[in-house]
C-alpha positions in Angstrom: -27.8 124.2 -50.9 -29.2 125.6 -54.2 -32.7 125.8 -55.1 -35.8 126.1 -52.9 -35.5 124.6 -49.5 -38.8 122.6 -49.9 -36.9 120.5 -52.4 -34.4 119.4 -50.1 -33.5 115.8 -50.5 -33.7 113.1 -47.7 -30.1 112.4 -48.9 -29.0 115.7 -48.8 -30.5 116.3 -45.5 -28.8 113.3 -44.1 -25.4 114.4 -45.6 -25.5 117.8 -44.3 -26.2 116.5 -40.9 -23.7 113.8 -40.8 -21.1 116.1 -41.9 -22.1 119.2 -39.8 -23.4 117.6 -36.7 -22.7 113.9 -36.1 -19.1 114.7 -36.9 -18.8 116.7 -33.8 -20.2 114.0 -31.7 -17.8 111.5 -33.0 -14.9 113.7 -32.7 -15.9 114.6 -29.0 -16.2 111.1 -28.1 -12.5 110.3 -29.6 -11.0 113.4 -28.2 -12.4 113.0 -24.7 -9.9 110.4 -23.7 -7.2 112.6 -24.7 -8.2 115.2 -22.3 -8.0 113.5 -19.0 -7.5 116.9 -17.1 -10.3 118.5 -19.0 -10.1 120.6 -22.2 -12.1 122.5 -24.8 -14.0 121.4 -28.0 -15.0 124.3 -30.5 -16.8 124.1 -33.4 -17.9 126.8 -36.1 -21.7 127.6 -36.9 -23.3 130.6 -38.6 -26.2 133.0 -37.9 -28.4 130.7 -40.5 -28.9 128.5 -37.7 -31.4 131.3 -36.1 -32.7 133.2 -39.0 -33.4 132.5 -42.6 -30.2 133.3 -44.7 -31.2 133.1 -48.8 -29.3 130.4 -50.4 -28.0 128.7 -47.0 -31.1 126.3 -47.0 -30.4 123.0 -45.4 -27.1 124.2 -44.0 -29.2 126.5 -41.6 -31.2 123.6 -40.3 -27.9 121.5 -39.6 -26.3 124.5 -38.0 -29.4 124.7 -35.7 -29.0 121.0 -35.0 -25.1 121.6 -34.4 -25.8 124.4 -31.9 -28.2 122.2 -29.8 -25.5 119.3 -30.2 -23.1 121.8 -28.6 -25.0 122.3 -25.7 -26.0 118.4 -25.3 -22.2 117.6 -25.5 -21.5 120.5 -22.8 -23.7 118.8 -20.5 -22.4 115.3 -21.3 -18.6 116.2 -21.1 -18.9 118.8 -18.2 -18.3 116.2 -15.4 -15.0 115.4 -17.1 -14.0 119.0 -17.4 -14.4 119.3 -21.0 -16.0 122.5 -22.4 -17.9 122.7 -25.5 -18.7 125.6 -27.6 -19.4 127.1 -31.0 -18.2 130.1 -32.5 -20.6 131.9 -35.1 -18.6 133.7 -37.4 -19.7 136.3 -39.9 -19.4 135.5 -43.6 -15.7 135.1 -44.6 -14.3 134.3 -48.2 -13.3 130.6 -47.5 -13.5 127.4 -49.9 -16.7 126.4 -48.0 -18.4 129.8 -48.1 -17.9 129.6 -52.1 -20.6 126.9 -51.9 -23.2 129.5 -50.7 -24.6 131.5 -53.5 -24.3 135.3 -53.9 -21.5 135.3 -51.3 -20.4 138.7 -52.4 -23.8 140.1 -52.0 -23.9 138.5 -48.6 -20.5 140.3 -47.7 -21.6 143.6 -48.8 -24.9 143.6 -46.8 -23.1 142.3 -43.6 -20.6 145.1 -43.7 -23.3 147.6 -44.2 -25.6 146.4 -41.5 -23.2 145.3 -38.7 -22.5 148.0 -36.1 -18.6 147.8 -36.8 -19.5 148.5 -40.6 -17.1 146.0 -41.9 -16.7 142.1 -42.2 -14.9 139.7 -39.7 -11.5 138.3 -40.6 -10.0 134.9 -39.9 -7.6 136.1 -37.3 -10.4 137.5 -35.4 -12.1 134.2 -35.6 -8.9 132.5 -34.6 -8.5 134.9 -31.6 -11.9 134.0 -30.3 -10.9 130.2 -30.5 -7.6 130.8 -28.8 -9.6 132.3 -26.0 -12.0 129.4 -25.9 -9.4 127.1 -25.8 -7.7 128.8 -23.1 -8.4 128.7 -19.4 -9.4 132.4 -19.6 -12.9 130.7 -20.7 -12.7 128.3 -17.9 -16.4 128.8 -17.0 -17.9 129.1 -20.4 -19.7 126.0 -22.1 -22.6 125.2 -24.2 -22.2 128.7 -25.6 -22.4 130.1 -29.2 -20.1 132.9 -29.2 -20.6 135.4 -32.0 -17.6 136.9 -34.1 -19.5 138.9 -36.6 -18.8 142.6 -36.0 -22.1 142.8 -34.2 -24.4 141.6 -37.2 -26.5 139.4 -34.9 -27.7 142.1 -32.6 -29.4 143.9 -35.5 -33.0 144.2 -36.6 -33.8 145.5 -39.8 
């Protein structure tokens, strides 16, 4: 993820997609038989799937692939009453986020630009996941739900 995107190695590209994308396919395939009455599969994505985010590099491309995979899995599993969705959370201080350069700058810029003028917290992301896992979201599948204090709606 560090350096210029053009220097992404084939192996780095493969690993990013294997970990971030194919894993959702594999988990969904294994989980589907455990949900004979239907259910919900939820993954996490990030705004870097849609727009260039400095220092995010190959992960942005992997997240774009992940979001397409959510749609294809939703189509594939819909006949089994299994819904598949993604949550696009704003930046949060997590172990994974520490791998993205300039996280502090990202958090500051996000809070300044988001309509709610703050960063999202883990409980808010968890609340969205609880909603998507519940029957309250029974007609929602193949979607990316933004939990980012409105950051994604803003221009510059």
